[in-house]
C-alpha positions in Angstrom: -56.3 -6.6 33.5 -59.8 -7.1 31.7 -58.7 -10.6 29.9 -56.8 -12.1 33.6 -59.8 -10.6 35.2 -62.3 -13.0 32.3 -59.3 -15.7 32.4 -59.9 -15.9 36.1 -63.5 -16.5 35.8 -63.5 -19.1 33.3 -61.2 -20.7 35.3 -63.4 -20.4 38.3 -66.7 -21.4 36.5 -64.9 -25.2 35.1 -63.1 -25.9 38.7 -67.4 -25.6 40.0 -67.0 -22.9 42.0 -68.6 -20.4 40.9 -72.9 -21.3 39.6 -73.2 -20.5 36.0 -75.9 -18.0 36.9 -73.0 -15.8 38.9 -70.8 -16.6 36.2 -72.8 -15.0 34.2 -73.9 -12.1 36.1 -70.6 -11.2 36.6 -69.6 -11.5 33.1 -71.9 -9.5 31.6 -70.5 -6.9 34.4 -67.4 -7.8 32.5 -67.8 -7.7 29.2 -69.5 -4.3 29.6 -66.1 -2.8 29.9 -64.0 -4.8 27.9 -66.7 -3.1 25.3 -66.5 0.3 26.5 -62.1 0.3 26.4 -59.9 0.5 23.1 -56.4 -1.5 22.9 -57.8 -4.9 24.9 -57.9 -7.4 22.1 -57.6 -10.2 24.3 -59.9 -9.9 26.4 -62.1 -8.8 23.6 -61.2 -11.7 22.0 -62.7 -13.6 25.0 -65.8 -12.2 25.1 -66.3 -13.3 21.8 -65.3 -16.4 22.3 -68.1 -16.9 25.7 -71.3 -14.5 24.2 -72.6 -16.3 21.7 -72.5 -20.2 23.6 -73.9 -18.2 26.7 -76.5 -17.1 24.7 -77.8 -20.5 23.4 -77.0 -22.0 26.8 -79.5 -19.8 28.1 -81.8 -19.6 25.2 -82.0 -23.6 25.8 -79.7 -24.0 22.6 -77.1 -25.6 24.1 -76.5 -28.4 27.6 -74.3 -26.3 30.0 -71.2 -30.0 29.6 -71.5 -27.9 26.3 -70.9 -24.5 27.4 -68.2 -25.3 29.8 -66.3 -27.4 26.8 -66.9 -24.4 24.6 -65.0 -21.9 27.4 -62.3 -24.5 27.7 -61.2 -24.1 24.2 -62.1 -20.3 24.1 -59.3 -19.7 27.6 -56.6 -22.2 25.2 -57.5 -20.2 22.0 -57.0 -16.8 23.9 -54.0 -17.3 26.2 -53.1 -15.0 28.0 
């Protein structure tokens, strides 16, 4: 279930229906939930693939277009 919520959030951001600030806020909540549960391997993999690029974007070390590309890769690599 968490993996599907993460996928939907990432897809919404990529589609442009969620801003990067909204994505960041919603991702933080999902990230915390995933870290609190065991047995969520797909969700944990998605979180791991997103958290680094998100931190780099937030610190100004990555462009938003590069961040979006990393999210697209994460979806492909961690399909449900």
